[in-house]
C-alpha positions as a Python dict, from the first residue, in 0.01 Angstrom:
ca = {
    (1, 'M'): (0, 0, 0),
    (2, 'P'): (249, -276, -72),
    (3, 'N'): (611, -241, -178),
    (4, 'Y'): (725, -384, -509),
    (5, 'A'): (1067, -451, -655),
    (6, 'I'): (1087, -369, -1023),
    (7, 'V'): (1290, -655, -1171),
    (8, 'T'): (1457, -616, -1509),
    (9, 'D'): (1655, -907, -1654),
    (10, 'G'): (1672, -1068, -1308),
    (11, 'T'): (1799, -758, -1127),
    (12, 'V'): (1607, -514, -907),
    (13, 'T'): (1627, -175, -1075),
    (14, 'N'): (1389, 13, -847),
    (15, 'V'): (1158, -28, -548),
    (16, 'V'): (815, 136, -548),
    (17, 'V'): (505, 165, -331),
    (18, 'A'): (193, 110, -537),
    (19, 'D'): (-166, 3, -524),
    (20, 'P'): (-189, -367, -619),
    (21, 'S'): (-411, -275, -913),
    (22, 'A'): (-122, -65, -1053),
    (23, 'A'): (133, -351, -1038),
    (24, 'Q'): (300, -418, -1369),
    (25, 'P'): (464, -728, -1520),
    (26, 'G'): (816, -753, -1378),
    (27, 'W'): (710, -617, -1041),
    (28, 'A'): (752, -851, -743),
    (29, 'A'): (588, -791, -406),
    (30, 'I'): (852, -765, -134),
    (31, 'D'): (649, -696, 182),
    (32, 'G'): (737, -957, 443),
    (33, 'T'): (1060, -1057, 268),
    (34, 'T'): (1351, -1059, 511),
    (35, 'P'): (1591, -906, 449),
    (36, 'T'): (1407, -664, 227),
    (37, 'P'): (1541, -671, -131),
    (38, 'G'): (1663, -347, -281),
    (39, 'I'): (1822, -206, -593),
    (40, 'G'): (2095, -435, -721),
    (41, 'W'): (1948, -756, -577),
    (42, 'A'): (1897, -1054, -808),
    (43, 'Y'): (1563, -1234, -839),
    (44, 'D'): (1502, -1552, -1033),
    (45, 'G'): (1127, -1561, -973),
    (46, 'T'): (1170, -1756, -649),
    (47, 'T'): (1489, -1658, -468),
    (48, 'W'): (1620, -1313, -373),
    (49, 'T'): (2000, -1278, -375),
    (50, 'P'): (2177, -969, -237),
    (51, 'P'): (2445, -807, -449),
    (52, 'A'): (2807, -901, -383),
    (53, 'P'): (2980, -675, -135),
    (54, 'P'): (3190, -405, -298),
    (55, 'A'): (3557, -481, -357),
    (56, 'P'): (3788, -325, -100),
    (57, 'T'): (3923, 15, -194),
    (58, 'A'): (4293, 69, -258),
    (59, 'Q'): (4314, 239, 82),
    (60, 'Q'): (4151, -58, 257),
    (61, 'Q'): (4387, -298, 79),
    (62, 'A'): (4687, -87, 178),
    (63, 'Q'): (4569, -72, 539),
    (64, 'A'): (4529, -451, 548),
    (65, 'T'): (4875, -498, 398),
    (66, 'L'): (5030, -260, 648),
    (67, 'A'): (4850, -433, 936),
    (68, 'G'): (4993, -766, 821),
    (69, 'I'): (5340, -619, 792),
    (70, 'A'): (5310, -460, 1136),
    (71, 'A'): (5205, -793, 1288),
    (72, 'Q'): (5496, -974, 1122),
    (73, 'L'): (5734, -699, 1231),
    (74, 'A'): (5613, -730, 1592),
    (75, 'A'): (5669, -1107, 1579),
    (76, 'D'): (6015, -1057, 1427),
    (77, 'I'): (6108, -804, 1696),
    (78, 'A'): (5995, -1045, 1969),
    (79, 'Q'): (6210, -1319, 1818),
    (80, 'L'): (6503, -1081, 1785),
    (81, 'A'): (6477, -1007, 2158),
    (82, 'V'): (6509, -1379, 2229),
    (83, 'D'): (6800, -1403, 1987),
    (84, 'L'): (6977, -1105, 2142),
    (85, 'A'): (6939, -1264, 2485),
    (86, 'S'): (7127, -1563, 2346),
    (87, 'V'): (7395, -1334, 2212),
    (88, 'Q'): (7430, -1159, 2547),
    (89, 'A'): (7467, -1497, 2716),
    (90, 'G'): (7779, -1548, 2514),
    (91, 'W'): (7807, -1556, 2137),
    (92, 'S'): (8092, -1801, 2160),
    (93, 'T'): (7866, -2056, 2328),
    (94, 'V'): (7616, -2047, 2038),
    (95, 'A'): (7670, -2318, 1778),
    (96, 'A'): (7780, -2198, 1435),
    (97, 'D'): (7459, -2319, 1268),
    (98, 'D'): (7255, -2132, 1529),
    (99, 'Q'): (7464, -1819, 1476),
    (100, 'T'): (7379, -1836, 1106),
    (101, 'A'): (7010, -1884, 1182),
    (102, 'I'): (7011, -1593, 1427),
    (103, 'L'): (7179, -1363, 1178),
    (104, 'G'): (6930, -1476, 912),
    (105, 'R'): (6638, -1384, 1138),
    (106, 'I'): (6794, -1047, 1213),
    (107, 'L'): (6831, -977, 841),
    (108, 'A'): (6475, -1097, 774),
    (109, 'G'): (6348, -866, 1048),
    (110, 'L'): (6535, -574, 899),
    (111, 'G'): (6396, -660, 555),
    (112, 'T'): (6042, -668, 693),
    (113, 'A'): (6097, -334, 863),
    (114, 'M'): (6231, -181, 542),
    (115, 'T'): (5932, -315, 348),
    (116, 'A'): (5693, -170, 606),
    (117, 'V'): (5858, 170, 583),
    (118, 'A'): (5853, 163, 202),
    (119, 'N'): (5487, 56, 192),
    (120, 'H'): (5396, 327, 439),
    (121, 'A'): (5579, 584, 230),
    (122, 'V'): (5391, 475, -84),
    (123, 'F'): (5059, 458, 103),
    (124, 'T'): (5096, 808, 243),
    (125, 'G'): (5218, 946, -89),
    (126, 'A'): (5569, 1024, 33),
    (127, 'L'): (5703, 801, -246),
    (128, 'P'): (5552, 691, -577),
    (129, 'P'): (5474, 319, -620),
    (130, 'P'): (5780, 110, -719),
    (131, 'E'): (5658, 74, -1080),
    (132, 'Q'): (5661, 455, -1112),
    (133, 'Q'): (6003, 501, -958),
    (134, 'T'): (6297, 551, -1194),
}
């Protein structure tokens, strides 16, 4: 027996197996359709369209944010190692503008680290989100 998608207002609301003589208006045969349509798919009478993927959860968003922060922190730490090597070579030999840039990168790296720690604390529940902090 063939498979049918029950289509209501352009959206598959159910999938059934039925004898062709039992098919009703609004039922569309789906045998041989690849990929096989299912509940939530759209159908305009010609084209099957899968539903949009679900939006990422708050946890997935937080994990992605933390991964980005961790990557930036790793890059900042690598740059700080280069900067510290310059300092060890002799701070007095570093031009004043370069000294300012180096200190700026150090402060930026510390800021990134502090943000990562704060985000981790909020993500794990150790701290409430900033908008709930008093």
